[in-house]
C-alpha positions in Angstrom: 117.3 90.4 122.5 114.3 92.5 123.6 111.7 91.7 126.3 108.5 93.6 126.7 106.9 92.7 130.0 103.8 93.7 132.0 101.7 94.6 129.0 98.1 93.9 128.0 98.9 91.8 125.0 96.5 91.8 122.1 98.1 89.3 119.7 95.3 89.3 117.1 95.3 85.5 117.2 94.0 83.6 120.3 93.1 85.3 123.6 94.4 88.5 125.0 97.0 88.2 127.7 96.9 90.4 130.8 100.3 91.1 132.4 101.9 89.4 129.4 105.3 89.5 127.7 106.7 89.5 124.2 110.2 88.2 123.7 112.1 89.1 120.5 115.4 87.5 119.5 118.6 89.0 118.2 117.4 88.2 114.7 114.4 90.5 115.0 111.9 87.6 115.1 109.4 87.0 117.9 110.6 84.1 120.1 107.6 83.8 122.4 104.4 85.5 123.5 102.9 84.7 126.9 103.3 85.2 130.7 106.4 85.2 132.9 108.9 85.1 130.0 112.5 85.6 130.8 115.5 86.9 128.8 119.3 86.7 129.3 121.1 89.4 131.3 122.1 91.3 128.1 118.5 91.8 126.9 116.9 95.1 126.7 113.8 95.1 128.9 110.8 97.4 128.5 108.2 97.5 131.3 104.9 98.3 129.5 103.3 99.1 132.9 99.9 97.6 131.9 99.7 99.5 128.6 98.1 97.9 125.5 100.6 96.0 123.4 99.7 95.1 119.8 101.4 94.1 116.5 102.4 97.0 114.3 99.5 98.3 112.3 99.4 97.3 108.6 98.0 99.5 105.7 96.6 97.6 102.8 96.4 100.5 100.3 98.1 103.8 100.2 100.6 105.9 98.2 103.1 106.8 100.9 106.5 107.7 99.5 105.3 108.0 95.9 103.1 111.0 96.9 105.4 113.1 99.2 104.2 115.3 102.0 104.3 119.0 101.3 105.6 118.5 97.8 102.4 118.1 95.8 103.8 118.7 92.4 107.5 117.8 92.5 106.6 114.9 94.8 103.7 113.6 92.6 105.3 110.4 91.3 102.3 108.2 91.7 100.6 108.6 88.3 102.4 108.1 85.0 99.8 109.9 82.9 101.5 109.6 79.6 99.7 106.3 78.9 96.5 104.7 80.5 98.2 101.3 80.4 101.4 101.2 82.4 101.8 97.8 84.1 105.6 98.1 83.8 105.7 100.9 86.3 107.1 99.7 89.7 106.4 101.6 93.0 109.9 100.8 94.2 111.3 103.2 91.6 109.3 106.2 92.9 109.3 105.8 96.7 111.1 108.4 98.8 111.6 106.9 102.3 113.0 110.2 103.6 109.5 111.7 103.4 108.2 112.8 106.9 105.1 110.7 106.5 107.1 107.6 107.3 108.2 108.9 110.7 104.7 110.1 111.5 103.3 106.7 110.7 105.8 105.0 113.0 105.1 107.4 115.8 101.4 106.4 115.5 102.0 102.7 115.4 101.8 102.0 111.7 104.8 99.8 110.8 104.0 98.3 107.4 102.2 99.4 104.3 101.3 98.3 100.8 102.0 101.4 98.6 102.1 102.1 94.9 100.6 104.0 91.9 97.5 106.0 91.9 94.2 105.5 90.0 94.7 107.8 87.0 95.4 104.8 84.7 93.4 101.7 83.7 96.5 99.8 84.8 99.0 101.8 86.8 101.8 99.4 87.8 102.9 97.3 90.8 102.4 97.9 94.5 105.0 96.9 97.0 104.6 95.9 100.7 107.3 97.6 102.8 108.4 98.3 106.4 108.1 102.0 107.2 111.6 102.3 108.6 114.7 102.8 106.6 116.6 105.1 104.2 116.8 102.8 101.2 113.7 101.2 99.8 115.5 98.0 98.7 116.1 97.2 102.4 112.5 97.9 103.4 110.7 95.5 101.1 108.5 92.7 102.5 107.0 91.6 99.2 107.6 92.9 95.7 105.5 92.9 93.6 102.6 92.7 96.0 99.8 93.6 93.5 99.0 95.1 90.1 97.0 98.3 90.3 94.0 98.8 88.1 91.2 101.4 88.3 87.6 101.7 87.3 85.1 104.6 87.4 85.7 108.3 87.4 89.5 108.6 87.7 90.7 107.0 84.4 87.8 108.6 82.5 88.6 112.0 84.1 92.3 111.9 83.4 92.1 110.8 79.8 88.6 111.0 78.3 87.5 114.3 79.7 90.9 116.0 79.3 92.1 114.7 75.9 89.3 112.6 74.4 91.8 109.8 74.6 90.5 106.4 75.7 89.0 105.6 78.1 86.2 108.0 77.6 83.6 105.6 79.1 83.4 102.8 81.6 83.1 100.4 78.7 86.4 101.5 77.3 88.1 101.1 80.7 86.9 97.5 80.9 87.8 96.8 77.3 91.3 98.1 77.7 91.9 95.9 80.8 90.5 92.9 79.0 92.8 93.6 76.0 95.8 93.7 78.2 94.9 90.5 80.1 94.1 88.6 76.9 97.5 89.6 75.4 99.3 88.8 78.7 97.7 85.4 78.9 98.7 84.5 75.4 102.2 85.9 76.0 102.6 83.9 79.2 101.3 80.7 77.6 103.7 81.1 74.6 106.7 81.4 77.0 105.5 78.4 79.0 105.2 76.3 75.8 108.8 77.0 74.9 108.0 79.6 72.3 110.0 82.9 72.2 107.6 85.8 71.8 109.1 89.2 71.2 109.9 90.8 74.5 107.1 93.1 75.7 107.8 94.9 79.0 104.1 95.5 79.7 103.2 91.9 79.2 106.2 90.7 81.2 104.9 92.8 84.1 101.5 91.1 83.9 102.9 87.5 84.1 102.6 87.4 88.0 98.9 88.4 87.6 98.2 85.7 85.0 100.0 83.1 87.2 97.9 84.1 90.2 101.0 85.1 92.1 99.7 88.6 92.8 96.2 90.1 92.6 94.7 92.8 90.5 94.3 95.6 93.0 91.1 97.2 91.8 90.2 100.8 92.6 86.4 100.7 92.5 83.9 102.8 94.4 80.6 102.4 92.7 78.6 99.2 92.8 78.6 98.6 89.1 82.4 99.2 88.9 82.9 96.7 91.7 80.9 94.1 89.8 82.9 94.9 86.6 86.1 94.2 88.4 84.7 90.9 89.7 83.4 90.0 86.2 86.8 90.5 84.6 88.7 88.7 87.3 86.5 85.7 86.8 86.8 85.8 83.0 90.6 85.6 83.2 90.8 83.5 86.4 93.0 86.0 88.3 93.2 87.1 91.9 91.4 90.3 93.0 91.1 92.7 95.9 88.3 95.3 96.0 90.0 98.6 97.0 87.8 101.4 98.4 84.6 99.5 97.9 82.6 102.6 98.8 79.2 101.1 97.7 80.0 97.8 99.4 77.3 98.4 102.1 74.7 98.4 99.3 75.8 95.1 97.9 77.1 93.3 100.9 75.1 90.1 100.2 76.5 89.9 96.7 80.1 90.5 97.9 79.7 87.8 100.6 78.9 85.3 97.8 82.0 86.2 96.0 84.5 86.2 98.9 87.0 88.8 97.6 88.8 90.9 100.2 87.5 94.4 100.6 89.8 97.3 101.6 87.4 100.0 102.9 88.3 103.7 102.8 89.2 106.4 102.9 86.0 107.0 104.9 87.0 110.2 106.7 86.6 113.6 105.0 84.4 115.2 102.4 82.7 113.4 99.5 84.8 115.0 96.7 83.2 113.2 93.8 79.9 111.6 92.7 81.0 108.0 93.3 81.7 108.7 97.0 78.1 109.6 97.8 77.7 106.5 99.9 81.0 106.9 101.8 80.4 106.0 105.4 82.2 104.4 108.4 79.3 102.0 108.7 80.5 100.1 105.6 83.2 97.9 107.3 80.7 96.7 110.0 78.0 95.9 107.4 80.4 94.0 105.2 81.9 92.1 108.1 78.5 91.0 109.4 77.7 89.7 105.9 80.9 87.6 105.9 83.2 89.7 103.7 86.9 89.8 104.6 87.5 93.5 105.6 90.5 95.7 106.0 90.4 99.5 106.7 92.6 101.8 104.7 93.5 105.4 104.6 94.5 105.7 100.9 97.2 108.0 102.3 97.8 110.9 101.6 94.0 111.2 101.3 94.0 110.5 105.0 97.5 110.8 106.4 98.8 107.3 107.2 99.3 108.0 110.9 95.5 108.2 111.3 94.9 104.5 110.3 94.1 103.5 114.0 91.8 106.5 114.3 89.8 105.3 111.2 89.5 101.8 112.8 88.1 103.5 115.9 85.5 105.4 113.9 84.5 102.1 112.2 84.2 100.4 115.6 82.0 103.3 116.8 79.9 102.8 113.6 79.2 99.1 114.0 82.3 97.1 113.3 83.0 95.0 116.4 85.9 96.3 118.4 88.0 93.1 118.1 87.3 93.0 114.3 88.3 96.7 114.0 91.8 95.8 115.4 92.0 92.9 113.0 91.1 95.2 110.2 94.3 97.1 110.6 96.6 94.2 111.5 96.1 90.6 110.7 93.4 91.0 108.0 95.4 93.4 105.7 98.6 91.5 106.3 96.9 88.2 105.2 95.1 89.8 102.3 98.2 91.4 100.8 100.2 88.3 101.2 102.5 89.2 104.1 100.7 87.5 106.9 103.6 85.1 107.5 105.7 88.1 108.5 103.5 90.7 110.2 100.0 91.4 111.5 100.0 89.4 114.7 102.2 88.6 117.7 103.3 85.0 117.1 106.5 83.1 117.5 108.5 83.2 114.2 107.0 86.5 112.9 108.8 89.8 112.6 109.3 91.7 115.9 107.0 94.6 115.0 105.3 95.6 118.2 103.6 98.8 119.5 103.2 99.7 123.1 100.4 102.3 123.2 100.0 105.3 125.4 96.2 104.8 125.2 94.0 102.6 123.1 93.9 104.5 119.8 90.5 102.9 118.9 89.0 104.4 122.0 91.0 107.6 122.4 91.3 109.9 119.4 94.9 111.1 119.0 96.5 108.3 121.1 99.9 107.6 119.8 102.6 105.0 120.5 104.6 104.9 123.7 107.2 102.7 122.1 107.3 101.3 118.5 109.5 98.3 117.7 110.3 97.2 114.1 112.3 94.0 113.5 113.2 93.9 117.2 114.6 97.4 117.2 113.1 100.4 119.1 112.4 102.9 116.4 110.3 105.3 118.4 110.1 106.1 122.1 107.9 108.8 123.5 
């Protein structure tokens, strides 16, 4: 049992609690959050001494583990560029939990992440939601599969059309190839449900959770027209969708508010390395939130190293996203929107004991790191 006491508790649901406590049971689950909680004599007790206490931060879109730190080529397992349609690829088969990026994230209060293939392919494979502590990916999984990666715009065109004149050469081809896969997958799924026995197709098998609306298409889309193409196709096939990056979102906030799809905004820090990033700005999360769009902030690590997720939320808050919403954009919002909100993202009884005691508020102090990080009720970092 673990008791954190005398903290300024920001649970992300309900009111903040000054001089509050978080009690975590032996099973690693939160038992209670409130004032004047007590634990048995064998419990580990941490006095937060008035420090900010939050749930562990959650990253909704990154490539941690499949793109390894300091191993650009040998560690580049995030794009299977032999084929632009690879839904059968699974992130769990490429993640290296020993990479130093995991420990750096934990030190800086990021405890969960949705990670997977890059955006070279029209369809790249499945993402997985994981805890960032462990040696073996099989024991770190929160949800698998969590989403099916697809990509629009410059990246698939650049990898295939410009380099080899292999489809997709145009945005039209990208959309057509995704439609073709969805059409075949829908027919394949219906045939199986109707008792028929179609010839086994590993690509189409991988798409069944998408067709059944068990996981979303995770759409890499920066430019406004690409965002609308992703929405158009999702509606045509009645599948779930998240809008990842959504760089031009500020220009079409009213339209996106009508649609209601979650927007994962970022990476907003750094240079504009390609044409479709020309409208990249930390003002986007605030504008979309005010329009009524569900917003999460992402790093797209390693584009921005994952440990800087709280810093990005701070910059977004400084650029117009309300402070409380900035915290939610890296905790409860991404947890809910990637389908793991029953486990992480807020401090509530019954949820996983993932808690961060901060040295300073990382949304207000650049470089502020964790004082103590707890995952599943275990202290995994202590400054």
